[in-house]
C-alpha positions as CSV (number, residue, x, y, z in Angstrom):
1,M,0.0,0.0,0.0
2,P,1.5,3.4,-0.9
3,G,3.0,5.1,2.1
4,K,1.0,8.3,1.4
5,D,-2.1,6.4,2.5
6,L,-0.7,5.8,5.9
7,E,0.6,9.4,6.2
8,W,-2.9,10.7,5.2
9,A,-4.6,8.4,7.7
10,A,-2.2,9.4,10.5
11,A,-2.9,13.1,9.8
12,E,-6.7,12.6,9.7
13,I,-6.7,10.7,13.0
14,A,-4.4,13.3,14.7
15,E,-6.7,16.1,13.5
16,N,-9.7,14.3,14.9
17,A,-8.0,13.8,18.2
18,G,-7.6,17.6,18.5
19,G,-11.4,18.4,18.4
20,L,-14.6,16.8,19.5
21,P,-14.6,13.0,19.4
22,Q,-15.8,11.6,16.0
23,P,-15.2,7.9,16.2
24,G,-17.0,7.3,13.0
25,R,-14.4,9.3,11.1
26,V,-11.6,7.2,12.6
27,G,-13.3,4.0,11.4
28,E,-13.7,5.5,7.9
29,V,-10.1,6.5,7.8
30,C,-8.9,3.0,8.7
31,R,-11.2,1.5,6.1
32,D,-10.1,3.8,3.3
33,A,-6.4,3.7,4.1
34,L,-6.3,-0.1,4.3
35,H,-8.6,-0.6,1.2
36,V,-11.0,-2.9,2.9
37,T,-14.8,-3.1,2.6
38,G,-15.6,-2.0,6.2
39,A,-14.1,-1.4,9.6
40,G,-15.1,-1.1,13.2
41,L,-13.5,-0.3,16.6
42,M,-14.4,-2.5,19.5
43,L,-13.5,-1.6,23.1
44,I,-12.7,-4.7,25.3
45,S,-11.7,-5.0,28.9
46,G,-10.6,-8.0,30.9
47,D,-14.3,-8.6,31.8
48,G,-15.3,-8.8,28.1
49,V,-16.6,-6.5,25.4
50,Q,-17.4,-3.0,26.5
51,G,-19.0,-1.8,23.3
52,S,-18.6,-0.9,19.7
53,L,-17.1,2.6,19.3
54,C,-17.9,2.9,15.6
55,T,-18.7,0.9,12.5
56,T,-18.6,2.0,8.8
57,D,-21.6,0.1,7.4
58,P,-24.4,-2.4,8.3
59,V,-22.2,-5.4,7.8
60,S,-19.5,-4.0,10.1
61,T,-22.2,-3.3,12.7
62,L,-23.4,-6.9,12.3
63,I,-19.9,-8.2,12.8
64,E,-19.5,-6.3,16.1
65,E,-22.9,-7.2,17.4
66,L,-22.3,-10.9,16.7
67,Q,-19.1,-10.9,18.6
68,Y,-20.7,-9.0,21.5
69,S,-23.7,-11.4,21.5
70,L,-21.9,-14.7,21.0
71,G,-18.7,-14.0,22.9
72,E,-16.6,-15.4,20.0
73,G,-14.9,-14.0,17.0
74,P,-11.7,-12.4,15.6
75,C,-11.8,-9.3,17.7
76,L,-11.9,-11.2,21.0
77,D,-9.1,-13.5,19.9
78,A,-7.0,-10.5,18.7
79,Y,-7.4,-8.9,22.1
80,R,-6.8,-12.0,24.2
81,Q,-3.9,-13.2,22.2
82,D,-2.4,-9.8,21.6
83,Q,-1.8,-10.5,17.9
84,V,-3.3,-10.0,14.5
85,V,-6.1,-12.5,13.7
86,A,-7.0,-13.2,10.1
87,E,-9.5,-15.4,8.3
88,P,-9.2,-14.8,4.5
89,D,-12.1,-17.1,3.6
90,L,-14.9,-17.7,6.1
91,S,-16.6,-20.1,3.8
92,N,-13.5,-22.3,3.7
93,P,-11.5,-21.5,6.8
94,A,-8.0,-23.0,7.3
95,T,-8.9,-23.6,11.0
96,S,-12.4,-24.3,12.2
97,R,-13.3,-21.7,14.8
98,W,-16.1,-19.3,15.8
99,P,-18.9,-21.7,14.4
100,A,-21.8,-19.5,15.3
101,F,-20.1,-16.2,14.3
102,T,-18.9,-17.6,11.0
103,Y,-22.3,-18.8,9.9
104,A,-24.0,-15.5,10.7
105,A,-21.2,-13.3,9.3
106,L,-21.3,-15.1,6.0
107,R,-25.1,-14.7,5.8
108,G,-24.6,-11.0,6.5
109,G,-22.1,-10.5,3.7
110,A,-18.7,-10.8,5.3
111,H,-16.4,-13.2,3.6
112,A,-13.0,-12.3,5.1
113,V,-12.4,-10.9,8.5
114,F,-9.3,-9.4,10.2
115,S,-8.7,-8.0,13.7
116,L,-5.7,-6.1,15.1
117,P,-5.1,-5.3,18.8
118,L,-6.1,-1.8,19.7
119,K,-3.3,-0.9,22.0
120,T,-1.0,1.9,23.0
121,G,2.2,1.0,24.8
122,G,1.4,-2.0,27.0
123,L,-2.3,-1.0,27.4
124,R,-4.8,-3.1,25.3
125,L,-8.1,-1.3,24.7
126,G,-9.8,-3.6,22.2
127,S,-9.5,-4.3,18.5
128,L,-9.6,-2.8,15.1
129,D,-11.9,-5.0,13.0
130,L,-11.8,-5.2,9.2
131,Y,-13.8,-7.2,6.7
132,M,-14.0,-7.8,3.0
133,D,-17.1,-8.7,1.0
134,R,-15.2,-11.4,-0.8
135,P,-12.5,-13.9,0.1
136,A,-9.2,-12.0,0.3
137,S,-6.0,-11.8,2.2
138,L,-4.3,-8.7,3.5
139,S,-0.8,-8.0,2.1
140,V,2.2,-7.7,4.3
141,D,2.1,-3.9,3.8
142,Q,-1.6,-3.8,4.7
143,I,-1.0,-5.7,7.9
144,A,2.0,-3.5,8.9
145,D,0.0,-0.3,8.2
146,G,-3.0,-1.8,10.0
147,I,-0.9,-2.3,13.1
148,V,0.2,1.3,13.0
149,L,-3.3,2.5,12.5
150,A,-4.6,0.4,15.3
151,G,-2.0,2.1,17.6
152,L,-3.0,5.5,16.3
153,A,-6.7,4.7,16.9
154,A,-5.8,3.5,20.5
155,G,-4.1,6.8,21.0
156,W,-7.2,8.6,19.7
157,V,-9.3,6.8,22.3
158,M,-7.1,7.8,25.1
159,A,-7.0,11.4,23.8
160,A,-10.8,11.4,23.5
161,Q,-11.2,10.2,27.0
162,G,-9.0,13.0,28.2
163,A,-10.8,15.7,26.1
164,T,-14.4,14.8,27.0
165,T,-16.3,15.3,30.2
166,P,-16.7,12.3,32.5
167,G,-19.1,9.8,30.9
168,A,-19.1,11.4,27.5
169,L,-17.2,8.6,25.7
170,S,-19.5,6.0,27.3
171,D,-22.4,8.1,26.0
172,I,-20.9,7.7,22.5
173,L,-20.8,4.0,23.1
174,T,-24.4,3.6,24.1
175,T,-26.3,6.2,22.2
176,G,-28.5,4.4,19.8
177,D,-26.5,1.2,20.3
178,F,-27.5,-2.3,21.0
179,H,-25.2,-2.5,24.0
180,L,-27.3,-0.2,26.2
181,A,-30.4,-2.5,26.0
182,V,-28.3,-5.6,26.7
183,H,-26.7,-4.1,29.8
184,N,-30.0,-3.0,31.1
185,A,-31.5,-6.4,30.5
186,A,-28.5,-8.1,32.2
187,G,-29.0,-5.9,35.2
188,M,-32.7,-6.9,35.4
189,V,-31.9,-10.7,35.0
190,S,-29.2,-10.2,37.7
191,V,-31.9,-9.0,40.1
192,Q,-34.4,-11.6,39.1
193,L,-32.1,-14.5,39.8
194,G,-29.8,-13.0,42.4
195,V,-26.7,-13.7,40.3
196,P,-23.8,-11.4,39.2
197,V,-24.4,-9.3,36.1
198,R,-21.7,-11.2,34.2
199,E,-23.5,-14.5,34.8
200,A,-26.8,-12.8,33.8
201,L,-25.2,-11.8,30.5
202,L,-24.2,-15.3,29.8
203,L,-27.7,-16.5,30.4
204,L,-29.1,-13.9,28.0
205,R,-26.6,-15.0,25.3
206,G,-27.5,-18.6,25.9
207,H,-31.2,-17.9,25.6
208,A,-30.8,-15.9,22.4
209,F,-28.6,-18.6,20.8
210,A,-31.1,-21.3,21.8
211,Q,-34.0,-19.4,20.3
212,G,-32.1,-18.4,17.2
213,V,-32.7,-14.7,17.7
214,A,-30.4,-11.6,18.1
215,L,-29.2,-10.8,21.6
216,N,-30.8,-7.4,21.4
217,T,-34.2,-9.0,20.7
218,T,-33.9,-11.1,23.9
219,A,-32.8,-8.0,25.8
220,Q,-35.8,-6.0,24.6
221,D,-38.1,-8.9,25.7
222,V,-36.6,-8.8,29.2
223,I,-36.9,-5.0,29.4
224,T,-40.6,-5.0,28.3
225,G,-41.5,-7.9,30.6
226,R,-42.3,-10.4,27.9
227,L,-39.5,-12.6,29.1
228,R,-38.5,-13.3,32.7
229,F,-35.7,-15.4,34.2
230,G,-36.9,-17.0,37.4
């Protein structure tokens, strides 16, 4: 990939870090500079996925939601293993992994997925997730530039946290997002069953998977009272 693409992307992310947080722009820059179909930024902590900071299109949104809902996928592996995770052909993977994610991602239009750790220094914040709408591999240059961009995006997250008022970045995460409903539902199930919220989230995921519905659908059923646990 021409070096000018990386220079342009670095300048765009740096400019964004100097003003009001615009996570969507960071995702678009990563997508365009790396010449992939779509991109997303997922924040992850030791306790699991915190939320999707941005996505560039509906398929990217689906990819992030699936990983959040199912608890499996390339972004979680990239974060936990602290390395680039690539699957150039979901329909014919070299290694069988993420069975539920793979099936749903293919149906949604993703045919190749790549995740790079989102980290600055020794601090891991999540992952930069990329996809292609056809089977494809990333070149050595694309991977190298992707690692640089993931680091710049992590720096942007840290800068955004410092530049906003307390809670503002979390508002970006949850405004109009599926994660807010899921967190609320997990809290309600936690109270209903007297279990920790993390265990309640696992129960929600299991119920959604067993019923063959989206996690957000199950969460909305809990919030509206159509579904109770215990």
